[in-house]
C-alpha positions in Angstrom: 146.1 -222.3 169.3 144.3 -224.6 166.9 141.1 -225.5 168.4 138.7 -225.9 164.7 139.9 -226.5 161.4 137.1 -224.8 159.5 134.6 -222.3 160.9 132.2 -220.1 159.9 130.1 -219.0 157.2 131.2 -216.3 154.5 133.9 -214.3 153.2 134.3 -212.0 156.0 136.2 -209.2 154.0 133.1 -208.7 152.7 130.8 -208.1 155.1 128.4 -206.0 153.3 127.2 -209.1 151.4 126.4 -211.3 154.4 123.0 -212.5 154.2 120.8 -211.3 157.6 118.7 -213.2 159.0 117.1 -214.2 162.2 116.6 -217.7 163.5 113.4 -217.6 164.5 110.7 -215.9 161.8 108.6 -214.4 164.9 105.9 -213.5 162.1 104.8 -217.3 163.5 106.2 -216.9 166.7 102.9 -218.8 167.8 103.3 -221.5 165.8 103.4 -224.7 167.3 106.9 -225.5 165.8 108.6 -222.2 167.4 106.4 -222.3 170.8 107.8 -226.1 171.2 111.3 -224.9 170.1 111.6 -223.5 174.0 109.4 -225.6 175.9 111.0 -227.1 178.8 110.0 -228.1 182.6 112.6 -226.7 184.9 112.3 -224.3 187.8 116.3 -223.2 187.0 115.5 -220.7 184.5 113.0 -219.2 182.4 113.5 -218.4 179.0 112.2 -214.7 177.0 111.0 -214.3 173.5 110.4 -210.8 172.4 107.0 -210.2 171.9 108.4 -207.1 168.9 109.1 -208.7 165.6 111.5 -205.8 165.0 114.0 -207.5 167.7 113.3 -211.4 167.1 117.1 -212.0 167.2 117.3 -211.3 170.9 116.4 -214.6 173.3 117.4 -214.2 176.9 117.5 -216.1 179.4 116.6 -215.7 182.9 118.5 -217.5 186.0 116.2 -218.6 188.9 119.0 -220.4 190.4 122.7 -219.4 189.7 124.1 -222.3 190.7 122.3 -224.7 188.5 123.8 -225.2 184.5 120.2 -226.4 183.6 120.2 -223.7 181.0 123.5 -224.5 179.6 122.1 -228.2 179.0 119.4 -227.0 177.1 120.5 -224.1 174.8 123.5 -226.8 173.8 120.9 -229.0 172.9 118.7 -226.7 171.2 120.7 -225.0 169.5 122.5 -227.8 168.2 119.0 -228.5 166.3 118.9 -225.3 164.0 118.9 -225.5 160.1 119.2 -223.3 157.5 116.2 -223.4 154.9 116.4 -221.5 151.4 118.9 -219.3 153.4 116.0 -218.7 156.1 116.7 -221.0 159.4 114.4 -223.0 160.5 113.7 -225.4 163.7 114.6 -229.0 162.8 116.0 -232.0 163.5 117.6 -232.8 160.3 121.7 -231.8 160.7 123.1 -230.6 156.9 124.5 -227.2 157.8 127.9 -227.0 160.1 127.3 -224.1 162.5 129.1 -221.8 165.1 127.9 -220.8 168.4 130.2 -218.1 170.4 129.9 -218.3 174.1 131.7 -214.9 175.9 131.8 -216.8 179.0 131.9 -213.7 181.6 131.0 -215.8 184.5 133.6 -218.3 184.1 130.4 -221.1 184.0 130.5 -222.4 181.0 133.9 -224.6 181.7 132.6 -228.0 182.1 130.1 -227.8 179.7 132.2 -227.0 177.0 135.1 -229.9 177.2 136.7 -231.6 174.4 139.0 -234.3 174.7 141.9 -235.2 172.5 144.8 -237.9 173.0 144.2 -237.7 176.7 144.1 -233.7 177.0 140.9 -232.0 178.2 140.0 -228.7 176.4 137.5 -226.6 177.9 136.9 -224.2 175.0 135.1 -226.0 172.4 132.9 -228.2 172.2 130.7 -230.2 168.7 127.6 -231.5 169.2 126.0 -233.0 166.0 127.3 -230.3 163.4 127.5 -227.5 165.7 130.8 -226.3 167.5 130.5 -224.7 171.0 133.7 -222.5 171.2 134.0 -220.7 174.6 135.8 -217.4 175.0 136.8 -217.3 178.4 137.0 -214.2 180.4 140.6 -214.5 181.5 140.9 -214.4 177.5 138.8 -211.5 177.4 141.1 -209.7 179.7 144.7 -210.4 178.4 143.6 -208.3 176.0 143.7 -205.3 177.5 146.0 -202.9 178.9 145.5 -201.1 182.2 142.2 -202.2 182.8 141.8 -204.1 186.3 140.4 -207.8 186.5 137.1 -206.6 188.2 136.4 -204.3 185.6 134.2 -206.5 183.7 132.4 -204.1 181.6 134.7 -202.3 180.4 137.2 -204.8 180.1 134.5 -206.9 177.7 133.6 -203.5 175.7 137.6 -203.1 175.0 137.7 -206.3 173.5 134.7 -206.0 171.5 136.1 -203.0 170.0 138.7 -204.2 169.3 137.7 -207.6 167.5 134.4 -206.9 166.2 134.2 -203.3 164.7 135.4 -203.6 161.0 135.9 -206.9 159.0 139.8 -206.7 159.2 139.6 -207.0 163.1 136.9 -209.7 163.1 139.3 -211.8 160.6 142.3 -211.3 162.7 140.5 -212.5 165.4 139.4 -215.8 163.9 142.7 -216.1 162.9 144.1 -215.6 165.8 142.7 -218.8 166.9 143.3 -220.9 164.0 139.5 -221.0 162.5 138.8 -221.1 159.2 135.9 -218.8 157.8 134.6 -220.3 155.2 132.7 -223.4 156.1 130.2 -222.5 158.9 127.4 -220.5 159.9 127.7 -218.2 162.6 123.9 -219.2 164.5 124.5 -217.6 167.7 125.9 -215.6 170.6 125.9 -215.8 174.3 126.8 -213.7 176.3 127.0 -214.7 180.0 126.4 -213.3 182.3 124.4 -209.3 181.7 124.7 -209.0 185.4 129.1 -208.9 185.3 128.3 -205.7 182.9 125.9 -203.9 185.3 122.5 -204.6 183.4 120.1 -206.0 184.7 117.4 -205.8 182.2 116.6 -207.7 179.3 118.1 -206.7 176.0 114.5 -206.4 174.2 113.3 -204.1 177.2 116.4 -201.8 177.1 115.3 -200.8 173.6 112.2 -200.8 173.9 112.7 -198.1 176.6 115.3 -196.4 174.4 112.6 -195.8 171.7 110.0 -194.9 173.7 111.8 -192.6 176.8 115.7 -192.4 176.1 116.7 -189.9 179.0 116.4 -192.9 181.2 118.4 -195.2 179.3 122.1 -196.3 181.1 125.0 -195.3 179.4 126.7 -198.7 179.8 122.8 -200.3 178.7 122.8 -198.3 175.4 126.7 -199.1 174.8 125.9 -202.9 174.9 122.9 -202.6 173.6 124.7 -201.0 170.1 127.4 -204.1 169.8 124.3 -206.8 170.6 122.8 -205.8 167.5 125.8 -205.1 165.5 126.6 -209.2 165.9 123.2 -209.4 164.5 123.2 -207.1 161.6 126.8 -208.2 160.7 126.5 -211.7 161.2 122.7 -212.1 160.7 122.7 -214.2 164.1 120.5 -215.1 167.4 122.1 -212.8 170.2 121.3 -214.7 173.4 122.0 -213.2 177.1 122.1 -214.7 180.5 120.7 -212.7 183.5 120.1 -213.4 186.9 116.3 -213.0 188.6 117.3 -209.5 190.5 
């Protein structure tokens, strides 16, 4: 299935040489530039940015109204305005580097927001906004890779999917090759996971990580497994990790 002709950033066979960065310089997180980036007026959601610089790659969106997709329009707009300056991402209105955002749509919430029409045929898997491509991985694609996993077992299905596709460079390369996505041109700027509640995780990732450091015996197994994968996305790709959750 052809989605994009060219995507992502460096040679995936050489992960060790990836440049590590966070989309936000949280050492300056109180600056007007960064604080204004997530300014918004919408009662249906709020954005939580970690207070710890060591967790600066996490952003969590808390949905006050699960039926309102305003947060999707917000993220699409904001993520299409991320750029890099001397290999250090900045928040900007210029579009001189191409970017890719992966959306793991566990809640089937992004179908109508990620659309592309070609020759009268509507595709619900990718969307281009400026020089940013948003690639949606629907839950059905995730479970289709699994064997002997129940449809309703979202947590184990997703973890098995991540283990199969994102544990080493060859697996990652195969994952994008199957989508006919080149790995030479784009920067993977963000990974979105929607929704953590589908994984029986009801706390913000930054809070889970801080709790693990302070009181490791209180951490739940499913939370620890997911935190390892979320941190791996950052350490392997240097990308922003955006998670979505309901206000429980």
